[in-house]
N, C-alpha and C positions, 0 to 999 in steps of 0.2 A: 619794701616787701621782699621776703626771701624767695630765691629761685627754688623751683621744685624740680628735682632731677630723678628720673626713673632708671634703675639699673636692671637690665634684662639679661638673664643667662639662659642659654639653650641646653640642649641635651647633654647629659652626663656631668654637667657642672655640679649637680648635687653630690657627686662622688669625688669631688675635689679632695685631695689628700689620700684617697684610696686608689684612684685611677691613675695609672702610669706616673708614679711619683718622680721618676727620672726625667719626665718631661714637664709635669705640672706642679711638682713640689709636694711637700707634706702638709701644707696648711689646708685645713678643711673649709667647707663652705661657710659655716657659721663664723669662723675667724675672718674670712674675706669680708663678710657683711659687717663685722665689727670694725675692721680696718677702714672700710669705706665710710661707715657712719662717723667714726672718729675724725676723719679728714673733712667730711661734710660739716661737722660742727665747727672745726677750725675756719672753714671757708664761709660759714654763715649761710649754708644752703640746706634745704630739706631734701632728704634722700629716701626713696622707697625701693624695694626689691621685688623682683618677680623671676621665678625660675620654672621652666617646664621642659619636659622631654618631648612635647607635642607641638608640631609646627603651627597648627591652627590656634592653639592657646597663645603662642607668641604673637601671632598676627592680631588676635583679640586684644592682647595687652598693649600693643602699639596703637591700635585704633582707639582704645579706651584712654590712652594717654592724651590723644587729641581732645577728647571730650572733657577730660580732667584738667585741661590747660597746662600740661606739663611743659616746662621750659627747655628741657633737654633730656636726651636718652643716651645712656652708655649701654652698648649691646655687645655681648659675646654670643653670637649665634651658634657656636660650636660647629658641628658638622653641617648644619643648615647653611653656613657661609657659602659652601661649595655647591649647593643644590637648590636653594630656595629663591625662586623668583617672587613667590608670595611675600616673603619678608621684605624684599626690595620694594615691591609695589606698596606694601603697607607703610614703609618709612616715607616713600615719595608722597603718598596720599596724605599722611599726617602732617607733613611739612615741618616737623620738629627737628631742630638741630640734633644730629645723632653722631656719636663717635663709636666706631667699630673697634673692639678690643680683643686681642688674642694673647694669652699667656705665653705661648710659644710663638715662634715665627713660622707661619704656615708656608712661606715662600722657601724655606730651607728644608722642608719635609717632602713627603711624597708629591709627585707631580699633580695629582688630582686635588691636593689641598692648595694649590697655587692660584686657583680661580676663586674670586670673591664676587658673588652677585650683588650683595648688599652694599659693597664699597661705593658703587656709583651714586648712592643716595646719602652718603655720609659726609660730614664736614671734615673728618679726619679719621685716620686709622692708626692705632698704636698696637704694635705687635712685637713679641719677643722681649718684652720688658718684665716678664713675670707678673705677679699680682700688682706691682707698682704701676703697671699700665692702667689699671682701674683708677688709681689716684691721679695719674696724669690726665686721663679723660675727664674726670670730675673737675679738676682745676681748669682745664680748657673750657668746659661748659660754664663753670662758675664765672670766669673772667670774660666770657663772650658777651658782646653787646646784644641786648634783646631788640627785636625788630619793632 
């Protein structure tokens, strides 16, 4: 049976390719989805995407992933990384192996970006590897033993 992986992207990720290309690059969000989908096909996993600029919608998506029996989550919480205990609690409650991904390396940026609340509930963090970080996270979850 194919693993089912959900890729969740937080605020401003819909502006990928437009927003600060010197940090996030010129690839747009649709190209990111296509890149991840292509890798998922190679790995033999099913992948779905969710993006929202709203914290509650992201919490709802994580909770729904529990009911949908998702096998893994790749999440780039955007700025909510540094502010959202609600996302941390949702990932803890769902109990789904989750990999935190950041295109840039938040630890090398402003001081306020160096705190990640969600990290405590994640099985891994991939940061500063550009969009390739999504593929690394997908591979990690695809190869991970299911409970």
